[in-house]
N, C-alpha and C positions, 0 to 999 in steps of 0.2 A: 704290419700294414699290408693290405693287399689291394689289387685293383678292383674297382667297382664301376658300373656303367650307369650313367644318368643321361636322360634325354631332355634337352632344354630347348625352350623357345626363347631366343635371345632378342631383347629389345634394348637398344642403346648403342654404345660405342665400345671399341677396344677389344673385339674378340673376333677370331676367324676360325673356321673349321679347316683342319689340315689332316688329311689321312684318317679321318674319323675321330679325331680328338680335338679338344679345344686348346688353342694356344693364344698367347698374347700377341697382338699385332704390332709390328714395328711402327713407331711414330705416334702411338696412342698412349697418352700419359695425362695424369691430372695436372691442372694449372698450366695448360697449354695456352700460350699467348694467342695463338691463331684462332682459338675458340671464343676469345673475349671473356672467358670465365676464369681469369687469373687474378682478379682484384680482391678476392676474399682474404681475410686475415690468415686463414690456414695456408694460403699460398705465399705469404710474406716470409721469406727466409731470414729476415732480420729479427723476427720475433723468436722468443724461446719456444722450443718444441712443445712444452707443456701448454702454452697459451694457444698455439696453433691447433693442437689436438682438441682442446676444449672448445674452440670456436667451431671446428669441423663437426664434432659430435653434437654440439648444441643446435646445429642447423638441420639435423636429420629428424624425420618423423619416426614414430615407433615402427611403422611398417618397413621403412628403409633400414632402420637399425638392425632388425632381426635378420634381414637378408645379408648383412655384413658379418654375421656370426658363423658363416659357413665357408668352406674352402673355395667354392666357386661362387663368388659374390655377384650381386646384381648391380648393373651400372646405374648411376644417378645422373642422368643427363643434365638436369637443371643446375647441378653444381660442377659439371664438367668432369665427373669421376667415372672412368671406364671400369669395366669388369677387371677384377684381379683374381688370378688363379694361384692359390697359396701353395699348392702341393707340387714341389720339385724335390728331387733327391740327388745327393752327391756323396754317397757312401765311400766310394773309392774311385771317383771320377764322376763327371756329370752323367746322370742316368736318364733313361727314357721312361722310367717308372714315374707315374704321376701325371696329372693333367697339365701342369705348368710348363713342361719341357717337350720340345719336339726337334728331332734331327732332320736335316734335309737342306736343300737350297745351298746357301753359302757356307753352312756349317753342317756337313753330313755326319760328322763323328767327333769324338773327344777322346783325350788320353785316358786309357783304362789302366789304372794301377792294380796291383795285386789286391785280392780281398783282404780285409782288415786283419784277419788272423795271421796271415803271412807277414804283412807289414809290421805287426806287433812283434813277431819273432825276431826282428832286427834289433829290438831293444834300443833303438836310436831315436831319442826324443826330438832331435833337430830334424831328422828325416820326416817324422810325423808332421811337424809343423810346415816343413817345406812342401810336402804333398798337398796339405790344406791350402797353401798359398797358390799353388799352381791350379788346383781345382777351382778355387774361387775366381782366379783370373779368367779361366775358360768359361765359368758360369756367367760372369759379368759380360763377357764378350757375347755370349748367347743372348743375354737379356737385351743388350744394346741392339742386337739383330732381330729382336722380337721373337726369339725362340725359347725363352726361359723366363721364369720369375726371378725373384730375389730372395725368396724364403726356401731354404733347403733343409728338409727334415732328416738330417744326418748330423752326427754319427749315432750308431747303435752302441751303447756302452753297458748293456746288460752283462752280468757276470756269466761266463761260460761254465756253469755249475755242473752240468751233466754231459758226458761225451756223446750222448745220442741226439742232442738238440740239433735240429736241422738248420738253425740260424746261427750256430756258434761261429760259422765262417765270417759273419758280419761283425764280430766282436773282437776286442783286444785280448781275450783270453780269460783265465779263471782267477787271476790275482787282482784284488781291489786296488793296490797301489799302481800296478801297470795300467789297468783300465782307467784309473784317474789321471795319470800322466798323459796317456794317449788322448783322453777326452780333452784335457786342457790344451794340449799342443795342437791338436787337429782343429779344435774350435777357434783357437787364436789365429791359426793359419787361414781358415775360411773367412773369418770376420775381419781380420787384418784392417784395423781402423786407420783411416787416413790421417797421417800426422799424429797418431795416438789419440785422436778425438773419439771418445766412445759414442758420440752422436753422429759419426760418419762411418757406418758399417759398409764393408765391401759387399758381403752377402750376410744373411742371418742364418746361423746354424741352429740346430735343434737336437738336444740329447734325448734319446728314447731307449727303451719304453719303460716308464716309471710306474711300478717298481715290482721286483720279484717276478719278473716275466721271463720264463724260459721253458715253458711246455707249450708246444704248438699243436701237435696231433700225435698222441702216443697211446696205442691200445684203447682207443675209445675216449680218451681224455682230450678235450678240445680247449684251445685257448679262450674261446668265446664263453665257456661256462666254467672253466677251472677256477677253483678257490684255493689260492696259495696260502697255506697256514704257516705263518712265519713268526718266529720269536722276535721280540724287540732287540735282543742281542744280535741276531743274525741280520736284521734290518740295518742296525747301526754300524756293524763292523764288516758287512759284506755287501748286501744288495744296494744300499743307498749311497755307498761311498763314492762311486764314480759320478753320480748325479750331483752330489754335494760339491765335488771338485769342479764339475762343469759350470755350476752357478757361481761359486765363490772365487775360483781361480781362473776359469775360462771366460767369465762374464757372458755366458751363452745367452742368446736372444730368445730362446724358447726351450721348453721341456714338454715332451709328449707323454701323456698317461696311457697306460696299457689296456688291453682288452679284459684281462683277468680280474677276479676279485682278490683282495688280500684280507685275510681274516674276516671274510664274510661281506665285505663292502667293495663294490666296483671301484677301481682306482680313480676313474674319471668322475666319480660322485662322492669321493671321500674328502671331506673338508679338512680333516687333520693332515692328510697327505698333501693336498694342493694348497689351500689357503694357509694352513698351519705350518707346514714344513717348507715347501718350495717358495712360496711367496712370503711367509712370515719369518721362519728361522733362518732361511738362506737369502732372503731379500732379492728374489729374482727381478732383474731389470729387463722385463720382456713379457712374453705371453705364454700361456699354457694351452696346448692343443690336444685334442683327442686323437687316438689312433683311429683309422678310417672306419666310420660307422660305429664307433665304440658306444656312443650314447644310445643309438638304436639297438645295439647288441645287448646292452645291459637292461633295457626295457623289454625287448621282445624275447630274448633268449635266457637272460638271468632272472627275468621277472622282478626287476627292481623298480619300484614306483607303481602306484596304483593306477595312474593314468599317464598318457604321454606328456601332459602338462606337468605332472609331478616329476617325471623323469627329466624333462628339460629344466625345470626349476632346480632340481637337485644338482645338476651339473653346474649351472651358473652360480648357485649359492655356495657350491664347494670350491669355486675359484677357476672353473674352466672358462677360457676366453674365446676359443674357436673350436668349432665342430668340423672335423674332416668328415663331411657327410652333409645330409640335408635335414636331419632331425630337428635341430634348434631353429632352423629357418621355418619349419612347418608348425612348431608347437610353442615357441617362446611368446609370441604375441598373446595367445590365449592364456598362457601361464601368468603373464603380467596382468591381463584383464581380470583374471581370477584371484589376483593378489597372492599368488604362490611365489612370485619373485618380483622384486621392485624394478621399475624402469631405471633407477639409479644403479642397480647391480648390472643391468645390461650396458649402461653407459660406461661403467668401470671396465667391463670386458673389452669394449670398443676402444677405450682409452689405451689399454694395454697393447692391442693389436695395431692401432693406428700410430702409436708412438714408435713401434718398431719400423713401420713403413716410412715414417718421417726420418728416422735415423738412417734409412737406406736411400734417402733422397727421392722417394717415390712422389712426393708432393713439391719438389723443387723445380719443376718445369722440365725442359728438354734434357733427357739423359746425356745427350752428346755434349752438353755444356757443363756437366758436373764432373767431379773427380771420377776416374775410371771411364769417362765418356769416350776416351780414345781407343778403348779396347774393342776389337772386332775379330773377324774371321782369321786374320793373320796371326792372332795370339792363341789360336787353338791348334793343337797337334803340332806344335813347333818341335824342332829337332831336340831342343833342350828338354822340353816336357817329356818327350818319348824316351830320351836318355835317362831321365829320372825314374820313369816307370821300369826301365831295365835295371837300374841300380837298386831300386826298392825290392825287386824280385830277387836279385843276387843276395842282398843283405839278409833277406828273410829265410832263405833256404837253409834247412837244418841237416847236417850230416849225422846220421844215426849209427852208422856202422862203417868201418873201414879196416880191412885186413892188411892194408898196405898197398893194395892194387890201385887205389885212387890217389891222385888224379891219373887218368889214362894218358898215355903218351901217343899223340896222333901219329907220330912217325913210325910207331911200332904196330899200327893197326891199319891193315890194307882194306879190311871190310868190317863193318859194325852192324850187327843185327839190332834193329829198333823194333820192339815188340810190345803189344799191349793195347787195350781198348782206349787208352788215353795218349797213345804215342803220336797221333797226328791230329789232335783235336784243336778246335778254335774256341767256340762258345764256352766249352767247359772251363777254359782257363780264366774266364772273367767272373764266374760264379754269380751270386745273388746281387740284385740291385745294381746291375751294370747298364751301361749305355751301348753305343755303337763305337767300337774302338777305331783309332786312326788306321790301324792295320794289325795283322796278326803275324807272329812268328811261332809256328807250332814246334813242339819238341823235335819232331822228325826233321823239320827244316833247320832248326838250330844245330842239331848234331850233324846234319849233312854238310854244314859249312866247314866242319873240321876234317871229315874223312868220307870215304865211300860208304854208303849205307844200304842196307837191305831191310825192307819193311814187311812186317806181317802183323795184323791186328790181334790174332790169337782168339779174340772174342768179338762178336758183332758190336757189343756195347758193354757198359760196365755191369749190367745185369749178368752177363757172361753165362747165358743159358747153354746147356750142353750142346756142343758142336765139335765133335771129335776131329772133323776135317780141318777146321780152323786151328785147333790146337796142334794137330799133326803138322800143318804147314809151318806154324811158328817154331816147332821143335826142329824141323828140317832146316829152317832158315838159320836158327841159332847154331846148329851143329856145323854149319859151313862158314861161320864168321870167326874172326879173331877175338871178338869181344861182344858182349850182349848188354843192351840196356832195355829193361822191362819197365813199362810205365803203366801203372794200374791205379786203382783207387775208386773214387766216387765221382758223381756229378749231381746236377739238380734233380735228377730222377730218384736219387737216393737220399739226399739231405738238402732241404730247402725250407722256405717259409711254408707253414702248414704241413710239413712232412718231417717227422722225427724218425730216427732209426730204432729198430728193435734189437739189432745185433751189432757187435763190434768187429765181426769177422769180415774179411773181404767178401764181397757178394758173389753168388753163383759159383762158377768154376775158376775164379781168379787164382785161388791158392793152388789148385791143380795145374793151371797154366804156368804159374811161377815155378813150381817145383819141377815139372817135367822139362821146361825150357832150361832151367839151371842145371839139371842132370845131364842134358844133352850138350851143353855149351862146352867148348874146348878152351875158352879163355875166361877172363874175368867177367863176372855177372854183376851188374848194377841194378838194384831195384829202386824205382822211383815211385813214391806214393803221392798222388795228386788228390787232395781232399781238403775239406774244411775242418772236419773232426778227426779224432784219432781212430786207429784200427788196432786190433790185437794181431800183430804180425810176429808173434813169438816164433812161429815156425821158420820164418825167414831170418830172424835174429840168430837162431841157433843152427842154421843150415850153413855148413862150411863151404858149400858150393856157391853161396851168395857172397860176393866180395865186399859189396858196399850197399848201403841203404840211404836214400835221401827222402826227406819229406819236403814237398814244394808247395803246399797249400793249393790255392787256385791263383796262379802267379801273374795273371793279367796279360795284356796284349803282347808283351815281350817275354813271356814265360819261357818259350822254347829256347831263346837265345841265352837266358839266364841259366837254365838247366845245363845246357851244353858248356857254357863258360865254367861252371863249377866242375862238371865231370872231367873236362879236359884241362883243368888247372889254371885257366886264365883268370879265375877268381877263387880266392881261398875262402871257403865257407865259414861264417861266424855266427849264423843264426842259432837261437836257442828256443826250445819248446815253450810256448806260452800256456800250455795245458798239459795235464797229466794224461798219459796213455795207459788206460786200464785194461786188464784182461777180460776176456769174454764172460767170465763168471760174474763180473760186476753187473753186466747187462742182464744176466739170467736171474740174479738174486736181489738186485736193488731196484725198487720201484722208482720210476722217474718222478713221481708225484710227491715223494718225501722231500720237503724243502729244507730240512734241518741240515746245517753245515756240520755240526758236531756229531761224533759217533755215539752210539747207544749200546753199551756192553750188554744190557739186559735183553736186547732183541737181536743182537748181532749186526746191527746197522753200522757200516764201516765209516760213515762220514764222507765228506766231499772235499775235493781239491787237495793239493799237497799240504795245506795248512792243517787239515783235520783227518784226512783219509788214513786209515790204519791197515789197509790191505796191501797185497802185492801190486806192483806196477810192471808194465812192459817197458816204458820209459818215463822218467820223472820230469816234473816241471823244471825248466831251466837246463835240460840236457841238450848237448850239442857238441860235436867234435870239430876239429880243425885239421888242416894239413900241416900244421906246425904244433909245437908243444909250448904251453905257457906255464911258468912257475910263479908262485906267489911268495912274497916275504913280508911279514908284518913288521913295519918299521916303528910305528908308534900307536899306542892305544892305552887309554886309562884303565885302571883296575878297580877304582872305587868312585862311587857317586854318593855324596853325603847330603842328606836333606835335614832341615831343622826339626827338632823334636816336636814343635807345636803343630807340625803338619799332621801328626798322629792324633792330636787332640780334636781334630775336625772330624774324625771318623766315628761312626756309631759303634763299630766294633773296637774292642780294646786290644785285639790281637795284632793290629797293624800289619796284616798279611799283605794288604795293598792300600794305596792311598788314592783318594779321589783327585784326579788331575785338576778339577776345578778349584780345589782347596789347597793343593800342594804348592809350595813355594819353589817350583822348578821352572816357571816360565822364564825363558831366556837362557836357561842352563843348557850348554851345549858341550859335546864331546867331539874330539877330533880323532879319526882313525886314518893312518897313513899306510898304504900298501904298495909295494913295488911289484910290478908285473913284468916279468922277463920272458922274452921270446927266445926259447932255447933251440929253435929249429932253424931251417935254412930258408924259410919263406916268410915274407911280410904277412901280417894278418891282423884282423880286428878281434878283440876279445871283450866279452861282457863279464864284468866282475860283479857278482851278486853279494849283497850284504844282508844276511838273514839274522833274526834274533829269535832265540828260543827262551821264552820267559821261564821263571822258576815254576815248578809244578805246584799247583794249589787247588783249591776247591772252586776256582772261578772259571773252569772249563776253558783254559787257555789253549791257543794253537800250539801244535808241536813245534812249529817255527813259522815265522812270517817274514816276508821280504820287506825291508825297511828302506833300502836304497839300492840303486844299481848304477853302474857307469860303463859306457862302451868306450874302449880305448884302442887306437891303432898303434901297433908296435912293430917296428922294423926287425928283421931277422937279426938276432944277436943283441938287440937293444933292450933297454929297461925303461919303463914309464912309471912314474909315481902317481898313484890315485889317492885323492883326498876325499874322505867322507866326513861331513860335518853333521853330527847327530843332534837333534833336538830331543832332550831326555823325555819331556812330557809327551811329545808326539810319537817318537820312534820306539820307545821302550814300553809304552802303555798298551793295555789290552781293554776289551769291552766285557763287562760282567753281565750277569743275567738280565738285569733291568735296563740295559742299554747305556749304563754309565761308564765312562772311560776311567780306568784305574791304572795306577803305576804299581806293579808288584814289587814288594821288598824282597831282596835276596839276590841270587846269582843269575844274571842274564848271560846266556851263552851266545856269543856272536859267531856266526859261520861266514867266513870271508874266503870265497873260493874253496880251496881244500884245507884252509886253516880254521882253527877255533880259538876263541879268546873269551875269557870270562870277565864280565864287569859286574861288580857287586853294588847294588843299590841299598843303602843303609840309612837308618835314622841316627842323627848325631845329637849329642847333648848340647 
């Protein structure tokens, strides 16, 4: 999604211009008693929502209807309905991206959490939900102040398939299970229904961008025209998995279709994807929205649809309910008049959108008299909220290397050199789709709180164009200090929406800066990588002069304090990588446009993500060190799962290599795995215990291994905590075969639990 500019002549109520953008004005709401226009049945809160929506839609003319199909709606004064601006964002805090949100006045900023990729690295599902709850509280407070809408087009749950993708920072990483659990928890936190009533949403979330979207701008390939060629197998077991979880488990209020085509059809015009899958198979209780200008894009740039009216009809007939843009508002009336789409189809789209607004209380009168009506400026940027932003950054930071020098002891360091283009940054720390933070703590400020510091940027910016004098100054600074912290990496000039990378190496002269500073340093050298995506830092991994390496993502408003807390040992790092870190030859040899997850030995294509990638790695998915040592002991695990013989008879093949989950009698069959986690060190710490399954090798193109569950557990020094995994045989041990059918392989499934392995045999019994 990207910003676009519209010039409107506004007639009606409920909108003001503020700083060049449109925002909802405080005190302007439908069914306002002061207008005398609150006696309509759609204003009657004692009626079922379905009846209220039907009454509202039935009162609209066709001309009024089509102007409600766009994100910046037109007011309907005769019914007391003001303008509504649908587009607000809350990816990792309330954002100022979109027409619906504006900072200033009584709410000048909001809590800015780490970008999603770092929050995902915490592998803490309760943290993900808690962040969603805080963000929605601040969002509702801004709505009550007239500074935001109620519909937030977040989160981004696309799979981080390729390390060069500029928007990977917005996602929970490369694993479908992790992305699904993040989606479910964050959505539930955002929507946080009042008293558990699904008809009382706090705000409405939106899972985007459906589907197989992860090429923005790479070597001439643009998201606006890219055709993702994707197998049914990869759709079912990778690309669609988080979206399915959003709808089925998160009960998300909206799904956004993407710019790209999938197998030749624009996603926002694909009836099988929208009406068939999202609305049909998954039973979405909400609306489907286009990415901004997607309908216009597929008509004008993908040349899909003979006329604008055809393109508009294709979208509505496919199941699209709302256009982020103006295309449907311009061409739908003509499409109806030309019988290319029915007015009843338009009505259904409006029923879907107005139903969500009803669930949000948009037509229940004064927001101050509703649930959450007490929220206001004092609920934004609270101390607790900002403390949670700090905790999220701490939990996500990943320790990649430590020769024993970390954590640093402040008492032994009289001077600390803080060096690098990201050493004293502010905006860089909040990444994509951010708002205006409550405040910033830069890395330099955070480290300065622990000891005397000396600062030298080394490079003017992350591009790090040749500047020998800046590098020489950094080398001199490091040589005079007791220890050195180098903070390098990327920013939005390198990786962002509409900007993919072409290399995995540190940009410009950053590697030269790191190497020369490390060589000159007389004490420990800590390298900090601030980025959304991975880098090939093999040179630093193998350099004995570099004592430790941290990856800190884009750590949010409190990032500098979190980095310092980890480096000086006030916090024991426990984050794990949510993406594979590939070597540079991956970027050289593998085209970003190949959407296949599985390797192809005939062409040398190595596959994608830890599940299928067959090449070398710099760091593996799930990697991360601690300042303490954790040991694992398998206490209990079954060795055999028996399935009835008649399960095999349901198969077309007589080999019974794998059984269709649909026909197999294993529903409800569960396995318990008990693991003791012992902290053998002297520091308390949190540990993420991963449970992977490696299916039996077969002709079904199975993953090398796949994550089936994980647990985060806090273990005191010297203590032991028992972790229970309860496995659903059909769900956790199954795989997806070529046609997209979920199958349970027969044979030995190897469970990887921490550093342990255990075999479970799935067999057919007589």
